[in-house]
N, C-alpha and C positions, 0 to 999 in steps of 0.2 A: 574225645580227649579233652583238652582245655578249651574254655570259651575263648574265641579269637577276638582280638581287639577291634578289628575292622567290622565286627558285628555288634559292637556295643550299642549303637543307636537302635538296632533291631531288637536287642535284648530288652532295652528300656521300654520299647513299645509293647512287646509281647509278654513282659513280666519276667520273673526270675526262673521259671520252670526250665527253660533251655539251659541257662547258665548253671543251675544247680545240678541238672542231669549230667552236664558235661563234666563238672567237677567230680561228681561221684564216680563217673566212668573212668576218670583219669587216675583216681587213687591219690594217695598223699605221700608216697615214698618213692623208692627206686622201682622203676619198671624193669624187671629182670630180662624181659625178652628184647628190649631195645628196638631200634629201628635201623635196619641195615641200608646202606646206600652203595650202589655199584661204584667201582673206582678202577682206574688204570692199575694193573697189577705188575707193570714193568717198573722195578725199583730204580730210582735215581740215587737214593741215599740208603745205604744198608742199615737195617736195624739189627743189632747183635742178638743172638739167640738168648732167650730168657728175658728179654726186655719187655715183651708183651705177654699178657696172661694167656691169650689164645693165639698161637702162631698164625700169621697171615691176616690178623684182625687187630685194629686199634679201636678200643672201646672208650668213648667219651662220655663222662658224666656231665649232664647239662640240664638246667631247669628250663624246660622248653616252654616258657610262658612270657618271654621278654622281647618282643619285637622292637627294632628290626634285627636284633642279633640272633635270637632263636625263638621260633614259634612254629605252630602246626598249620599246614594248609590241608583242606579237605579232611580235617579231623585226625589225620594220622601221619602225614608226611612232614618231617621236620625241614625247616628252611630258615633262611636268614643269613646275615653276614658271618656269624660265628660258624654256622653249619657249613657254609661254602668254604670258609677258611680251613675248617677241620677236614673236609673232604679233599681239598687241594693238598693239604699236608699228607693225608693218607696216600694220595696219588704219588707224591714225591717219594714216599717210603715204600711204595709198591704193595700196600696192604689194603684191606677192605675196612671202611669206617662203619662203626655201629654206634648209634646214639642211645644212651641209657638215660631215660627221663628221671631226674632226681630232684627232690625238693631242695631248694638252695640251702636251707638251714642245716641240712645233713650232708652237704655235698663233699666236704673234705673228709669226714668220717667214712663216706662211701668209697672214696679213693683209697684211704688207708686200709679199708677192709677188703680191697681187691675186687670191688664190683666194677671197676673200670681201670683203664690205664692212664688216663689224663682227664683233667677238668677243662672244659671249654665252655664258659658260661658267664662271660663278663665278670670274672673274678678279679677284684681289685688287688693289686700287688702291695700288700701292707706288711710292715715289719713283723707283726705277730704271726701272719700266715707264712712268711718266709722262714720262720723257725721250724715249720713242720712240712713245707712243700718247696719245691724248686719252681721258679717261674721263667717262662719265655714271654716277655712283654711284646704285645702286638698292636696296642692302640692306647690312646688316652681317653679318659672319661670324666664327666662331671655330674654333679647332682642338681636337681631342680625341684621346684614346687609347682605342681599342676593344680589349677582350680577350674571351676566351671566358667564358661564364657561370660564375660561381663564382670568377673571377679566380684560377686555379690558381697563378700566379707571384706573386701578392700585389702587383701593380703599384699604386702610389699616385698615378700621374700621370706626366708626362713625366720628372720628376726621379727616378722609380723604374725607369727602363729600362736602367740600366747593366748591361752584360754580357748583355743579352737580344737576341733576333732580332726585328726589327720590319719590317713590310711597309709600303710607301707607293707612291703613284703618282709616276712620274718627272716632275721639273720642278715639283712643287707646293711651296708655301710650307712645308708641314709637314716636308719633307725638310731644309729649311734649319734649322728648329728642332731637328730630331733631330741634325743635324751639330753644331750649337752645343752641345747638351746632351752629346753624346758627348765633346767636348773637355773639358767641365766634369767629366765622370766621370773621365777620365784624370788631370786636374789634381788630383783628390782621391784619387788612388791606386786608382781602381776600373777595371773593364774597360770598354772602349768599347761603344757600341751597334752591333750588326751590322745595318745598314740594308740591306734588300733592296728595290730599286725595280722597278716593273712599268709597262708602257706604259699600261695601263688601270687605273682605280681598282677596277673590279670584279674584276680579276685579283688585286690586292693583298688584297681582302676574302676571296677564295676561299682564299688561303694561310692566313689565320687560321682559316677554317671547317674546313679540312683538318688543322689542327694543325701546319702546317709552320713557323709563326712563333709567337712569344709574344704579339705585339700588332700592331695595325694603326693607323697614323696617318692621320687624315682630318679632315674638317670636322665640327663639331657637327651640322650639318644632315644630312649623309650618314650619320653614325654613328647619329643618332636614327632615321632611316628604316630602316637596317639592322636595328636592334633591333625596330622595330615590325613588320617583315615576316618576321622570323625569330625568333619568340617562343621564349624560353628558350635561345637560342644565344649571345648576346653581351651585354656590358654596358660602359658607359663607366667607365674607371678614373681617378679623380681629377677635379679641376676643369677646365673648358675654359680655354684660354689663347690669347693672340694675337689678340684681336678687331681687326678691320680692315674698312674699307669695301670693297665689291665693286662693280665697275662694268662697263658696256658700253664696249668699246674700239673706237676708230676710228683710222685712219691719221693721223699727226700733221698731214699737209698737207690732210686732208679736213675742213676747218673747217665746210663747208656741211652735211655729213651729221651731224657732231657736234652742231651747233646744232639740226638737225631732230629728232634723237633726243632731245635735251634737252627740246625743246618738246613732243614726243609724250609723254614720260614725265611732264612736269608736267601735261599734260592728263589723263593717266590717274590721277594722284594726285587731281586736282580732281574728276573724275567718278566716282571710287570703284572703277574697274577694277583698279587696282594693289592696293588693300586687299583686294578680293575674291580675287584670285589668291593673294596671300601667305597669307591666312587659310585658303583651301582646302587649301594644301599644308603647313599647320602651321608657317608661318614668320612668324607675326604678331609675335613678339618681335624679329625681325630687321628689321622695316620701318623705313624712314627717314621722318621727319616731313615733312609737306608744306612746300614752300618751300625 
């Protein structure tokens, strides 16, 4: 499946063959088979008939390349904080979770086309997205700029990227920030930012690991995970920016499922399941207060 981030140092030593093979095997769109996870089938919250595309199953569209929220272990088993949250929600609803690996740039169209019932993939709750989907917010998130250890280009944050090569995942919010900052660079007589986008977040990280770009734009959560799993390779340059709520998205017309997920999340906050999952994955500072 996808090249895993905690293997980046290994990939750098052995060359690109493993990473390229993994990317080709993964494909670049929706994985129709998905990955099923067992769940408690005793419903605590009832999902109305017709709210799920396949009765007894909730299908999540997720770009499974962004640890610690969603990523693969052993090449095929999805894991991470989002995956555990989604599985726990399925348990509350008494249904089986299935994870449909979907490129982030096409994740909302995949939901609209009925390839899944909900999106759980660190999707930022932005006004433009609220116009087409409903959100149940479950955490906060921020953006960050990751550079190689020692910061050889002396990057001070997003404002210090003028004239540099920066990698990011296609369709992510950080690419919008980079585009805006590039215009600011030009307006001040500096060179624009050369943004290189990649279908998977893990591919963007590999470009930085291999020295093909000067920096990598991602979320604070993913950047922190990258540093923890690749000791001595990376550091975050400058302060985080762009804090925003992150939510579980459902189709605009599927009010029944939206309400069921909202009720399941509230129950998880009340019984402590939510707090345990977020703390386990080092995301306690991003938790939303109960209520």
